C-alpha positions as CSV (number, residue, x, y, z in Angstrom):
1,X,70.6,-22.5,20.3
2,X,71.5,-18.9,21.3
3,X,71.3,-17.8,17.7
4,X,67.8,-19.2,17.4
5,X,66.7,-17.3,20.5
6,X,68.2,-14.0,19.2
7,X,66.5,-14.5,15.8
8,X,63.2,-15.1,17.5
9,X,63.5,-12.0,19.7
10,X,64.5,-10.0,16.6
11,X,61.4,-11.2,14.8
12,X,59.1,-10.3,17.7
13,X,60.8,-6.8,17.9
14,X,60.3,-6.2,14.2
15,X,56.6,-7.2,14.6
16,X,56.2,-4.7,17.5
17,X,57.8,-1.9,15.6
18,X,55.6,-2.7,12.6
19,X,52.5,-2.4,14.7
20,X,53.8,0.7,16.3
21,X,54.5,2.4,13.0
22,X,50.9,1.5,11.8
23,X,49.4,3.0,14.9
24,X,51.4,6.2,14.6
25,X,50.5,6.5,10.9
26,X,46.8,6.1,11.7
27,X,47.0,8.7,14.4
28,X,48.8,11.2,12.1
29,X,46.2,10.5,9.4
30,X,43.3,11.3,11.8
31,X,45.1,14.5,12.8
32,X,45.7,15.5,9.2
33,X,42.1,14.8,8.3
34,X,40.8,16.9,11.2
35,X,43.1,19.8,10.3
36,X,41.9,19.7,6.7
37,X,45.0,18.2,5.1
38,X,45.4,19.6,1.6
39,X,46.2,16.2,0.1
40,X,42.8,14.6,-0.6
41,X,44.5,11.2,-1.3
42,X,45.2,10.5,2.3
43,X,42.1,11.9,4.1
44,X,39.7,9.6,5.9
45,X,36.8,11.1,3.9
46,X,38.4,10.3,0.6
47,X,39.2,6.8,1.8
48,X,35.6,6.1,2.9
49,X,34.2,7.6,-0.2
50,X,35.7,4.9,-2.3
51,X,34.3,2.1,-0.1
52,X,30.9,0.9,-1.4
53,X,28.1,0.4,1.2
54,X,27.7,-3.1,2.6
55,X,25.2,-5.2,0.6
56,X,23.0,-5.6,3.7
57,X,22.9,-1.8,4.2
58,X,22.0,-1.3,0.6
59,X,19.3,-4.0,0.8
60,X,17.7,-2.4,3.9
61,X,17.7,1.0,2.4
62,X,16.1,-0.3,-0.8
63,X,13.6,-2.4,1.0
64,X,12.5,0.5,3.2
65,X,11.9,2.7,0.1
66,X,10.2,-0.2,-1.7
67,X,7.8,-0.7,1.2
68,X,6.9,3.0,1.2
69,X,6.2,2.9,-2.6
70,X,4.2,-0.2,-2.3
71,X,2.1,1.2,0.5
72,X,1.3,4.4,-1.5
73,X,0.5,2.5,-4.6
74,X,-1.8,0.1,-2.6
75,X,-3.5,3.1,-1.1
76,X,-4.1,4.6,-4.6
77,X,-5.5,1.3,-5.9
78,X,-7.8,0.7,-2.9
79,X,-9.1,4.3,-2.9
80,X,-9.9,4.2,-6.6
81,X,-7.2,6.7,-7.7
82,X,-5.9,4.0,-9.8
83,X,-8.9,2.3,-11.4
84,X,-9.3,-1.4,-12.2
85,X,-7.7,-2.1,-15.6
86,X,-5.6,1.0,-15.6
87,X,-2.0,0.7,-16.8
88,X,0.7,1.7,-14.3
89,X,3.3,3.7,-16.2
90,X,6.7,3.6,-14.7
91,X,7.9,7.0,-15.8
92,X,4.8,8.8,-14.7
93,X,4.6,7.0,-11.3
94,X,8.3,7.4,-10.6
95,X,8.0,11.2,-11.2
96,X,4.8,11.4,-9.1
97,X,6.3,9.5,-6.2
98,X,9.8,11.0,-6.5
99,X,11.6,7.7,-6.7
100,X,13.7,5.8,-9.2
101,X,12.3,2.9,-11.3
102,X,14.1,0.2,-9.2
103,X,12.0,0.5,-6.0
104,X,8.9,1.0,-8.2
105,X,9.4,-2.3,-10.1
106,X,10.0,-4.1,-6.8
107,X,6.8,-2.6,-5.5
108,X,4.9,-3.8,-8.6
109,X,6.2,-7.3,-7.9
110,X,4.9,-7.2,-4.3
111,X,1.6,-5.8,-5.4
112,X,1.2,-8.7,-7.9
113,X,1.9,-11.2,-5.1
114,X,-0.9,-9.4,-3.1
115,X,-3.3,-9.9,-6.0
116,X,-3.8,-6.2,-6.8
117,X,-2.0,-5.8,-10.1
118,X,-1.1,-8.1,-13.0
119,X,1.8,-8.1,-15.4
120,X,1.3,-8.7,-19.1
121,X,4.3,-9.6,-21.2
122,X,5.3,-6.8,-23.6
123,X,2.4,-4.7,-22.4
124,X,3.3,-3.7,-18.8
125,X,1.6,-3.7,-15.4
126,X,-2.1,-3.1,-14.9
127,X,-4.4,-2.8,-11.9
128,X,-6.3,-6.0,-11.6
129,X,-10.0,-6.1,-12.6
130,X,-11.2,-9.1,-10.6
131,X,-13.8,-11.2,-12.5
132,X,-17.2,-11.7,-10.8
133,X,-16.6,-15.5,-10.5
134,X,-13.4,-14.9,-8.5
135,X,-15.1,-12.3,-6.3
136,X,-17.9,-14.9,-5.5
137,X,-15.3,-17.5,-4.5
138,X,-13.6,-15.0,-2.2
139,X,-17.0,-14.1,-0.7
140,X,-17.6,-17.8,0.1
141,X,-14.3,-18.2,1.7
142,X,-14.7,-15.0,3.7
143,X,-18.1,-16.1,4.9
144,X,-16.6,-19.2,6.5
145,X,-13.8,-17.1,8.1
146,X,-16.3,-14.5,9.5
147,X,-18.4,-17.3,11.0
148,X,-15.4,-18.5,12.9
149,X,-14.6,-14.9,14.0
150,X,-18.2,-14.4,15.2
151,X,-18.1,-17.6,17.3
152,X,-14.8,-16.7,18.9
153,X,-15.8,-13.1,19.7
154,X,-19.0,-14.3,21.3
155,X,-17.0,-16.4,23.7
156,X,-14.0,-14.1,24.4
157,X,-14.8,-10.4,23.7
158,X,-14.3,-8.0,26.6
159,X,-16.6,-5.1,27.6
160,X,-14.0,-2.6,26.4
161,X,-13.7,-4.3,23.0
162,X,-17.5,-4.4,22.7
163,X,-17.7,-0.7,23.4
164,X,-15.1,-0.1,20.7
165,X,-17.0,-1.9,17.9
166,X,-20.3,-0.3,19.0
167,X,-18.6,3.1,18.6
168,X,-17.6,2.1,15.0
169,X,-21.2,1.2,14.2
170,X,-22.3,4.6,15.7
171,X,-19.9,6.3,13.3
172,X,-21.2,4.3,10.3
173,X,-24.8,5.3,11.1
174,X,-23.7,9.0,11.2
175,X,-22.1,8.5,7.7
176,X,-25.5,7.1,6.5
177,X,-27.3,10.2,7.8
178,X,-24.6,12.4,6.1
179,X,-24.9,10.3,2.9
180,X,-21.1,10.0,2.9
181,X,-20.5,6.7,1.0
182,X,-16.7,7.1,1.0
183,X,-16.4,7.5,4.8
184,X,-18.9,4.7,5.3
185,X,-16.8,2.4,3.1
186,X,-13.7,3.1,5.2
187,X,-15.5,2.5,8.4
188,X,-17.0,-0.7,7.0
189,X,-13.4,-2.0,6.3
190,X,-12.2,-0.8,9.7
191,X,-15.1,-2.6,11.5
192,X,-14.5,-6.0,9.9
193,X,-10.8,-5.7,10.1
194,X,-11.0,-5.0,13.9
195,X,-13.3,-7.9,14.5
196,X,-10.9,-10.3,12.8
197,X,-8.0,-8.8,14.7
198,X,-9.9,-9.2,18.0
199,X,-10.4,-12.9,17.3
200,X,-6.7,-13.3,18.0
201,X,-5.7,-15.6,15.1
202,X,-2.7,-14.0,13.4
203,X,-2.7,-16.4,10.4
204,X,-6.4,-15.9,9.8
205,X,-6.0,-12.1,10.0
206,X,-3.2,-12.1,7.4
207,X,-5.2,-14.2,4.9
208,X,-8.4,-12.2,5.6
209,X,-6.6,-8.9,4.8
210,X,-5.3,-10.2,1.5
211,X,-8.8,-11.3,0.5
212,X,-10.4,-8.0,1.5
213,X,-7.9,-6.0,-0.5
214,X,-8.9,-7.9,-3.6
215,X,-12.6,-7.4,-2.8
216,X,-12.3,-3.8,-1.9
217,X,-13.4,-2.3,-5.2
218,X,-16.4,-4.6,-5.4
219,X,-17.5,-3.7,-1.9
220,X,-17.2,0.1,-2.5
221,X,-19.3,-0.4,-5.6
222,X,-22.0,-2.2,-3.6
223,X,-22.2,0.8,-1.2
224,X,-22.2,3.4,-3.9
225,X,-26.0,3.1,-4.0
226,X,-27.3,5.3,-1.2
227,X,-30.3,3.0,-0.4
228,X,-27.9,0.2,0.5
229,X,-26.0,2.0,3.2
230,X,-28.9,1.9,5.8
231,X,-29.4,-1.8,5.2
232,X,-25.7,-2.4,5.6
233,X,-25.5,-0.3,8.8
234,X,-28.4,-2.2,10.3
235,X,-26.6,-5.5,9.5
236,X,-23.5,-4.3,11.4
237,X,-25.7,-3.3,14.4
238,X,-27.2,-6.8,14.4
239,X,-23.7,-8.3,14.3
240,X,-22.7,-6.4,17.4
241,X,-25.9,-7.5,19.2
242,X,-25.2,-11.1,18.3
243,X,-21.7,-11.0,19.6
244,X,-22.8,-9.3,22.8
245,X,-25.3,-12.1,23.4
246,X,-22.4,-14.4,24.1
247,X,-24.0,-17.1,22.0
248,X,-21.4,-18.5,19.5
249,X,-24.1,-20.0,17.2
250,X,-26.0,-16.7,16.9
251,X,-22.9,-14.6,16.4
252,X,-21.4,-16.9,13.8
253,X,-24.6,-17.0,11.9
254,X,-25.0,-13.2,11.9
255,X,-21.6,-12.7,10.4
256,X,-22.0,-15.5,7.9
257,X,-25.4,-14.1,6.7
258,X,-23.9,-10.6,6.4
259,X,-21.2,-11.8,4.0
260,X,-23.6,-13.8,2.0
261,X,-25.9,-10.8,1.7
262,X,-23.0,-8.8,0.5
263,X,-22.2,-11.5,-2.1
264,X,-25.7,-11.5,-3.4
265,X,-25.7,-7.7,-3.7
266,X,-22.4,-8.0,-5.7
267,X,-23.9,-10.5,-8.1
268,X,-27.0,-8.4,-8.7
269,X,-25.0,-5.2,-9.2
270,X,-22.9,-7.1,-11.8
271,X,-25.9,-8.3,-13.6
272,X,-27.4,-4.9,-13.6
273,X,-24.3,-3.4,-15.1
274,X,-24.4,-6.0,-17.9
275,X,-28.0,-5.1,-18.5
276,X,-29.3,-8.5,-17.3
277,X,-31.4,-6.8,-14.6
278,X,-33.6,-3.7,-15.1
279,X,-31.9,-0.5,-13.9
280,X,-35.1,0.5,-11.9
281,X,-35.3,-2.8,-10.1
282,X,-36.9,-2.4,-6.7
283,X,-34.2,-2.2,-3.9
284,X,-36.7,-3.9,-1.5
285,X,-37.2,-6.8,-3.9
286,X,-33.5,-7.2,-4.5
287,X,-32.7,-7.1,-0.8
288,X,-35.5,-9.6,0.0
289,X,-34.3,-12.0,-2.8
290,X,-30.8,-11.8,-1.5
291,X,-31.9,-12.6,2.1
292,X,-34.0,-15.5,0.9
293,X,-31.1,-17.0,-1.1
294,X,-28.7,-16.6,1.8
295,X,-31.1,-18.3,4.2
296,X,-31.7,-21.2,1.8
297,X,-27.9,-21.6,1.3
298,X,-27.4,-21.7,5.1
299,X,-30.1,-24.4,5.5
300,X,-28.3,-26.5,2.9
301,X,-25.0,-26.2,4.7
302,X,-26.6,-27.1,8.0
303,X,-28.2,-30.2,6.6
304,X,-25.0,-31.3,5.0
305,X,-22.9,-30.8,8.2
């Protein structure tokens, strides 16, 4: 019995001295490292240099860079720097953005999910050129969403928020006077995005923003004709008045009509580009026809509901 106790104490003592030696060695290693130990094999810096970063750290670093690359490519696409149908060359873009191909390829994948680029097997990645039929479908979906937004804002918008969106329309009208189509287009996007945001439905906002990114090139094309900007600005002013009225029906209809008008203009612009409409078609006749078509469509929807 006594021998067993002695053996146990001896074992515990050996454990203690083992831990003590480890602690002393670590301390000496730290001191040596701080003093610039000449032996690189036992310095802390050489030890840590051989340890690979944790996979989670690597993922976070890569994801952050990928997000930056994706954001810049998205900006280039939506601003028109990268035109619809243009091929995205990895080597050129990697050099331009100062990144490796890894984050660039991941950004391509994210942009494809967002509907802004397409990948063709054995050919590469291209900026999407949305067909007119798909654009029309998006306009129809957006009209229903905007109608809901108008109704909600008429019921819930605050005086401060109303002042904010009036200020955006004021800026849009200044861009019309300056004939600055590019700035008007940006304000147009900002105006509608802010309205959807103020409606307070996060899921709707996310879906809306994805659709708008896909439609962005079409909308800029619509506003490229100088005569359309004053018409568009007036429609935005009427939307603000409708929301300020506090009547959900009036506000919803104003926003619905605005989207349908934009859809009709897109269709007519597309036909004109294909030569199906005369290039010198009267802007007034085109606008009146679009308005008449939108009103007829709205009446059909109201009768069916």
